[in-house]
C-alpha positions in Angstrom: 3.2 -2.9 -26.7 5.2 -2.7 -29.9 8.3 -4.1 -31.5 11.3 -2.0 -30.4 13.4 -3.6 -33.0 16.8 -2.6 -34.3 16.9 -0.2 -37.2 19.7 0.1 -39.8 22.7 1.9 -38.5 23.0 5.6 -39.0 20.3 8.2 -38.8 20.5 11.8 -37.9 22.4 12.8 -34.8 20.5 14.1 -31.8 19.8 17.8 -32.1 20.2 17.9 -35.9 16.6 18.7 -36.6 16.3 15.9 -39.2 14.5 12.6 -39.1 11.4 14.0 -37.6 12.9 15.2 -34.3 13.1 18.9 -33.5 16.4 20.6 -32.4 17.1 19.9 -28.7 17.6 22.9 -26.4 21.1 24.3 -26.1 23.4 23.6 -23.3 23.4 25.5 -20.0 26.2 26.2 -17.6 28.9 24.9 -17.8 28.4 24.7 -21.5 31.8 23.2 -22.4 31.3 20.3 -20.0 28.0 19.3 -21.6 29.4 19.7 -25.1 32.4 17.5 -24.1 30.0 14.8 -22.9 27.9 15.0 -26.1 31.1 14.6 -28.2 32.3 11.6 -26.2 29.3 9.2 -25.8 29.9 5.7 -24.3 30.4 2.9 -26.7 27.2 1.7 -28.3 25.1 4.7 -27.1 23.9 5.6 -30.5 23.0 2.1 -31.4 21.0 1.7 -28.2 19.2 4.9 -28.9 18.2 3.7 -32.3 16.6 0.5 -30.9 13.6 2.3 -29.5 11.3 2.5 -32.5 7.8 2.0 -31.1 5.4 4.4 -32.8 3.1 4.2 -29.7 5.5 6.2 -27.5 4.8 9.9 -27.3 3.5 12.6 -25.0 -0.2 11.6 -25.2 0.3 8.0 -24.2 2.7 8.9 -21.4 0.4 11.7 -20.2 -2.6 9.2 -20.2 -0.7 6.7 -18.0 0.5 9.6 -15.9 -3.0 11.0 -15.3 -4.2 7.6 -14.1 -1.3 7.4 -11.6 -1.9 11.0 -10.5 -5.4 10.0 -9.4 -4.5 6.6 -7.9 -1.1 7.0 -6.2 -2.1 9.9 -3.9 -5.0 7.8 -2.7 -2.6 4.9 -2.0 -0.4 7.3 0.0 -3.3 8.9 1.9 -4.7 5.5 3.0 -1.2 4.5 4.1 -1.1 7.6 6.4 -4.6 6.8 7.7 -3.5 3.2 8.4 -0.5 4.6 10.4 -2.9 6.7 12.4 -5.1 3.6 13.1 -2.2 2.2 15.1 -2.5 5.0 17.7 1.0 6.5 17.3 0.3 8.7 20.3 0.9 5.5 22.4 4.2 4.8 20.6 2.8 1.6 19.0 2.8 2.6 15.3 5.8 1.6 13.2 8.1 3.4 12.8 7.4 4.9 16.2 9.0 8.4 15.7 8.4 10.0 12.4 8.3 13.7 13.5 6.0 15.7 11.3 5.9 13.0 8.6 2.3 12.0 9.5 -1.2 13.3 9.7 -2.0 15.6 12.6 -2.6 13.4 15.7 -6.2 12.3 16.4 -8.0 9.4 18.0 -8.8 6.8 15.5 -12.6 6.4 15.4 -14.6 3.2 16.0 -17.3 4.1 13.4 -17.9 3.0 10.9 -16.8 -0.4 12.1 -15.4 -1.3 8.7 -13.2 1.9 8.5 -9.8 0.1 8.8 -11.1 -2.7 6.5 -11.7 0.0 3.9 -8.5 2.0 4.3 -6.2 -1.0 4.4 -8.1 -2.7 1.6 -7.8 0.3 -0.6 -4.1 0.7 0.2 -3.2 -2.8 -0.7 -5.8 -3.5 -3.4 -5.3 -0.2 -5.3 -1.5 -0.5 -4.9 -1.6 -3.9 -6.6 -4.1 -2.8 -9.3 -1.8 0.1 -10.3 1.3 -2.0 -10.9 0.6 -2.5 -14.6 0.0 1.2 -15.0 3.3 2.0 -13.3 5.2 -0.4 -15.5 3.5 0.9 -18.6 4.4 4.5 -17.7 8.0 3.5 -17.2 8.0 1.7 -20.6 6.7 4.8 -22.3 9.6 6.9 -21.1 12.3 4.2 -21.1 14.3 5.6 -24.0 14.9 8.8 -22.0 17.1 6.8 -19.6 19.5 6.3 -22.5 19.7 9.9 -23.6 23.3 11.3 -24.1 24.4 13.5 -22.6 22.2 12.5 -19.6 21.7 16.3 -18.9 22.3 19.6 -20.5 22.3 21.9 -17.5 22.5 22.0 -13.8 18.8 22.4 -13.6 18.3 19.3 -15.7 20.7 17.4 -13.4 18.4 18.2 -10.4 15.4 17.2 -12.5 17.1 13.9 -13.3 17.9 13.3 -9.6 14.2 13.8 -8.8 13.3 11.3 -11.5 15.8 8.8 -9.9 14.0 9.2 -6.6 10.6 9.0 -8.3 11.3 5.8 -10.2 13.4 4.2 -7.5 10.8 5.1 -4.9 7.8 3.6 -6.6 9.7 0.4 -7.5 10.9 0.1 -3.9 7.4 0.6 -2.6 5.9 -1.9 -5.0 8.6 -4.5 -4.3 8.5 -4.3 -0.5 4.7 -4.1 -0.4 4.3 -7.2 -2.6 6.8 -9.1 -0.5 5.0 -8.1 2.6 1.6 -9.4 1.6 3.2 -12.7 0.6 5.0 -12.8 4.0 8.3 -13.1 2.2 10.7 -10.9 4.2 13.7 -11.4 2.0 15.1 -8.0 2.8 17.4 -7.4 5.8 15.6 -4.4 7.2 12.4 -3.5 9.0 9.5 -3.5 6.5 7.4 -0.9 8.4 10.1 1.7 8.7 11.5 1.3 5.2 8.1 1.2 3.5 6.8 4.2 5.4 9.9 6.4 4.9 10.2 5.2 1.3 6.7 6.5 0.7 7.6 10.0 1.8 10.7 10.0 -0.4 8.6 8.9 -3.4 5.9 11.5 -2.6 8.5 14.3 -2.4 9.9 13.3 -5.8 6.3 13.0 -7.2 5.4 16.5 -6.1 8.6 17.8 -7.7 8.0 16.0 -10.9 4.3 17.0 -11.1 5.2 20.7 -10.5 7.7 20.5 -13.4 5.6 18.5 -15.8 1.9 19.2 -15.0 1.5 21.9 -17.7 3.2 19.7 -20.3 1.0 16.7 -19.3 -2.2 18.7 -19.7 -1.1 20.0 -23.1 -0.3 16.5 -24.2 -3.7 15.2 -23.0 -5.4 17.9 -25.0 -3.3 17.3 -28.1 -5.2 14.2 -29.2 -8.8 13.1 -29.0 -9.2 10.1 -26.6 -12.3 9.0 -28.6 -10.3 9.0 -31.9 -7.4 7.1 -30.3 -9.7 4.5 -29.0 -11.3 4.1 -32.5 -7.9 3.8 -34.3 -6.9 0.4 -35.5 -3.3 -1.0 -35.5 -3.1 -0.5 -39.3 -4.0 3.2 -38.9 -1.8 3.9 -35.9 0.8 6.6 -36.6 3.5 8.2 -34.5 2.7 11.3 -32.6 4.4 14.6 -33.8 7.9 15.1 -32.7 8.1 16.6 -29.2 10.7 18.6 -27.3 11.1 15.9 -24.7 12.2 13.3 -27.3 9.5 10.7 -26.3 8.6 10.1 -29.9 11.0 7.8 -31.7 13.4 9.4 -34.2 13.0 6.5 -36.6 9.6 4.9 -35.7 8.9 1.4 -36.9 5.6 -0.2 -37.9 3.0 -0.6 -35.2 2.4 -4.1 -33.9 -0.4 -2.8 -31.6 -2.6 0.2 -31.5 -2.8 2.7 -28.7 -6.2 1.4 -28.0 -4.7 -2.1 -27.7 -2.0 -0.8 -25.4 -4.5 0.9 -23.1 -6.8 -2.2 -23.2 -3.8 -4.5 -22.3 -2.8 -2.3 -19.3 -6.3 -1.8 -18.2 -7.1 -5.5 -18.5 -4.1 -6.5 -16.5 -5.1 -4.0 -13.8 -8.6 -5.4 -13.7 -7.3 -9.0 -13.5 -5.1 -8.1 -10.5 -8.1 -6.4 -8.9 -10.2 -9.5 -9.4 -7.6 -11.8 -7.9 -7.3 -9.5 -4.9 -10.7 -8.2 -4.0 -11.8 -11.6 -2.6 -9.6 -11.2 0.4 -11.9 -8.5 1.7 -15.0 -10.7 1.4 -16.3 -13.9 3.0 -17.0 -17.1 1.3 -17.5 -17.9 -1.6 -15.6 -14.9 -3.0 -12.6 -15.4 -0.8 -11.7 -18.4 -3.0 -10.8 -16.0 -5.8 -8.1 -14.3 -3.7 -5.3 -16.3 -5.4 -2.6 -13.7 -4.8 -3.0 -13.6 -1.0 -1.5 -16.5 1.0 -3.5 -16.0 4.2 -6.4 -14.1 2.8 -8.0 -17.3 1.6 -10.3 -19.6 3.7 -8.1 -22.0 5.7 -10.8 -24.4 6.7 -14.6 -24.9 7.1 -17.1 -24.4 9.9 -17.6 -21.5 12.2 -13.9 -21.0 13.0 -12.7 -21.6 9.4 -11.6 -18.0 8.8 -8.0 -16.7 8.3 -5.4 -16.5 11.1 -2.4 -14.3 10.8 -0.4 -15.6 13.7 -1.1 -19.1 15.1 -0.7 -20.2 18.7 2.3 -22.3 17.8 4.0 -19.3 16.1 3.2 -17.2 19.2 4.5 -19.8 21.6 1.1 -20.2 23.3 0.2 -23.8 24.3 -3.0 -25.5 25.5 -1.4 -25.7 29.0 -1.2 -21.9 29.1 -4.9 -21.5 28.3 -6.3 -24.5 30.3 -8.3 -24.5 33.6 -5.5 -22.5 35.4 -5.9 -19.5 33.1 -7.0 -16.3 34.7 -7.7 -12.8 33.5 -6.4 -9.9 35.7 -8.1 -6.5 35.5 -6.2 -3.5 37.0 -7.2 0.1 37.6 -5.8 2.7 40.1 -4.1 0.1 42.3 -7.1 -2.2 42.3 -7.1 -5.7 40.8 -9.9 -8.2 40.0 -9.2 -11.7 38.8 -11.6 -13.8 36.7 -11.6 -17.3 35.2 -13.4 -18.1 32.0 -16.5 -19.3 33.8 -16.7 -16.0 35.6 -16.5 -14.1 32.3 -19.2 -16.3 30.8 -21.4 -15.5 33.9 -21.3 -11.8 33.1 -23.7 -10.1 30.6 -22.8 -11.3 27.1 -23.0 -9.1 24.0 -23.1 -10.3 20.4 -22.0 -8.3 17.4 -20.7 -8.8 13.8 -17.4 -7.1 13.3 -14.6 -7.4 10.8 -10.9 -8.1 11.4 -8.6 -6.4 8.9 -4.9 -7.3 8.6 -2.1 -4.9 7.6 -1.3 -7.4 4.7 -4.6 -6.5 3.2 -7.0 -9.3 4.0 -10.0 -9.0 6.2 -12.9 -11.1 7.4 -16.3 -10.4 9.1 -17.5 -12.7 11.9 -20.0 -12.7 14.7 -18.4 -12.3 18.1 -19.8 -12.9 21.6 -18.3 -11.8 24.8 -18.1 -9.2 27.6 -18.1 -5.5 26.8 -14.7 -3.9 27.7 -16.5 -1.0 29.4 -18.3 -3.6 31.7 -14.9 -5.0 32.7 -13.7 -1.4 33.4 -16.8 -0.9 35.6 -16.1 -4.1 37.4 -12.7 -2.9 38.5 -14.0 0.6 39.1 -11.8 2.2 36.6 -13.6 5.6 36.6 -12.9 8.0 33.8 -10.9 6.0 31.3 -8.0 7.5 29.4 -6.7 4.2 27.8 -6.4 0.5 28.4 -3.3 -1.6 28.0 -4.0 -5.2 26.9 -1.4 -7.9 27.6 -1.2 -11.3 25.9 0.1 -14.7 27.1 2.4 -14.4 24.1 5.9 -13.9 25.5 7.6 -12.2 22.5 6.6 -10.3 19.4 5.8 -6.7 18.4 2.1 -7.1 19.1 2.1 -9.1 22.4 0.4 -6.1 23.9 -1.7 -3.2 22.6 -2.9 0.1 24.1 -6.5 1.0 23.3 -7.9 4.6 23.2 -10.7 5.6 25.5 -13.2 5.7 22.7 -12.3 2.1 21.8 -12.7 0.9 25.3 -16.1 2.6 25.8 -17.6 1.7 22.5 -20.6 -0.6 23.1 -19.4 -3.1 20.5 -15.8 -3.4 21.9 -15.5 -6.9 23.4 -13.4 -9.3 25.2 -14.6 -12.1 22.9 -15.1 -15.6 24.3 -17.0 -17.1 21.3 -17.2 -16.7 17.6 -20.1 -17.7 15.3 -21.8 -19.4 18.2 -18.9 -21.6 19.3 -15.9 -21.2 21.6 -12.8 -19.6 20.2 -10.2 -22.0 19.0 -6.6 -21.7 20.3 -5.4 -20.1 17.0 -8.3 -17.6 17.2 -7.3 -16.5 20.7 -8.9 -18.9 23.2 -9.7 -18.4 26.0 -10.3 -14.7 25.3 -9.4 -12.1 22.8 -10.1 -8.4 22.1 -12.3 -7.4 19.2 -12.9 -3.6 18.6 -14.7 -1.9 15.7 -12.3 -0.4 13.1 -9.2 -1.6 15.0 -6.2 -3.1 13.1 -6.2 -6.8 13.5 -2.8 -7.0 15.2 -4.3 -4.9 18.0 -7.2 -7.2 18.5 -5.0 -9.0 21.0 -5.4 -12.8 21.4 -4.8 -15.0 24.4 -5.5 -12.0 26.7 -4.0 -12.4 30.2 -4.3 -8.9 31.7 -6.0 -5.5 31.0 -4.8 -2.3 32.7 -7.2 0.5 32.7 -5.6 4.0 32.9 -7.5 7.0 34.1 -7.8 10.2 32.1 -5.6 13.1 33.1 -6.2 16.8 32.7 -9.4 18.0 30.9 
């Protein structure tokens, strides 16, 4: 964004009031300790400080990036909380399972609109990726502050610095783990769901602290310059901002190699590029071909079953022998059991509906499904007033080999035990001989290779 090149040695000491930088605030308690640190900087500290010469840095540019993040990051966090709620944590099947009060108030995840989870998860992943250049630009704009000496001048500033450490570390951790997850690259030795969820809360706590301390100054900085004028200023006419109390403006600014207009265009352009390379994962052909950043969000084949698969039958340990003529579906409710083969299911009333499947990694796809309504299966086994239904897969291991559905999900008229998709039988990878498909349900809970469904009655009022 500008050449942060080395300037000649020397220059006014920090706090001298010369060289265009105002006097820094005095030291707080314990004053002698901070003064001692100031008088004994680490080797090369002054030279490092003089390297930051970009005339673009200053309160206005930092506040502009900060304002964009202040709009976008809370939305990323909120959609993450909504996605956690979509996994029905009341049944202990959200990850991490026990988060105490670190969640939204409990409620049943709705089935309408049918694209609800597709929207929330798509926004969470897509917006998170789109904001990466803005995050990096904001960090670049305040980078020289990391090399201030002494690093603090009071106990209060130490606490502020600690909150910044959590803020910067938190956002970088969330970006890194999130990007690795959507690429299915689990290089870290810990559970992604737990670390990403709790890491988000650490970041948000630090963000709230930072905003409460800096909001007034950010608003003042935004009002200090005209956006229209900045966007009309060329590189040749770009000048440093006035010296500021936070020391964001370079003490010895060099010539501009880019205007602020160019810097904003660069960051905005990179964000739009990432959005363009991501949005296709939420759409069907031909737009899905543009989702170059998503390994399984792209179209894996052609024909009616040529849509993405998150977990194949081979990966799940399900073979053709498990799903052959000997396969049976067992329905249970209140001590009763009914067993059906696939021919028996096909003989029941069939319902066709177009519904999306949305994956936690961010991709989604809409297909036309045909099968038996779950509520018809519940009626067949005389389940009565349904409180929940537990679906079991032929899959022997894995976090999602079974899923519990809420009553509203079982009773929705479009909730199916699907037998066909887009007019043809399911393939083995897509869940043959039968799979669950429910409006607005996370894809991992649309259980494939279904072997048993237990309907539980409603208790209490």
